[in-house]
N, C-alpha and C positions, 0 to 999 in steps of 0.2 A: 777498026778497035776493037779492043782484048772484048773480052767478057769478065762478067764477077770469080767461074772457074778457073780461070787463064789467069788471074792477080794469085789466087791464093794460092794455084802450082808454081808460080814465081815466088812466092814468097819463100813457100816450102821449100821448092829448091832454092834459095841464094839464100838462104840461115837466118832467117827470119823466125823469132818465137813468138807462136801462138801461145796469148798469155790469157784471155779471157775469150767465152764461146756464150755469148747470148743470143739475140735475133743478130747480131753479126759476129763475126770473129777478127778478135783484136791483135795485129802485130807489131813487134819491134822491134828493133836491130841496131845493136849497140856497134857504131863503128872505131877503128884502130885508134882514134885520136878523143874516145872518148864522147861523143855526139851519140842521141839514142834520136832513133828514126821510129816514125809512129805512123803505122796505116788502120784501114777501120773497113773488111772486106761485107759485102752486101753477102747471105745464103742465099740469093736472088740465081737464077742460071743467063742473065738475059745479056744483052750485049750495055756498054758500058758507054753513054752517049759521051762527042769527041772533047768537048770543052772539057766535061766531069773529068775524064779519062788524062788531059793536057796535067791538070793542076795532080791530082793522085801523083804521076810522073814524074812529073818537076819538083813540086813542091814537097813530098810526100815520101817517094823513092827514092829521088836525085839518081835517077838511070835513063840511060838513052832508050830510044826503040830497039836501036841495034839489040842492045844487052837485055833488053827485057824480052824480045823473042827468042833470047839465046840459052832465056833460061825456063821457058814454057817446054 
């Protein structure tokens, strides 16, 4: 499973915009069809638990594991 730093690196490398920083990083990405994706990233460095990672990858990032791995 990836860690929070890898998720932030993915967003930075994949063209996501960091639009707010508090105790988390808040990212968004506008898709060509006009949809906007959002995700929130912890400032921690630990590993993302399997179930949470699957939800983030599928519901927020809308990418495959292979695509994610290619961007980190």
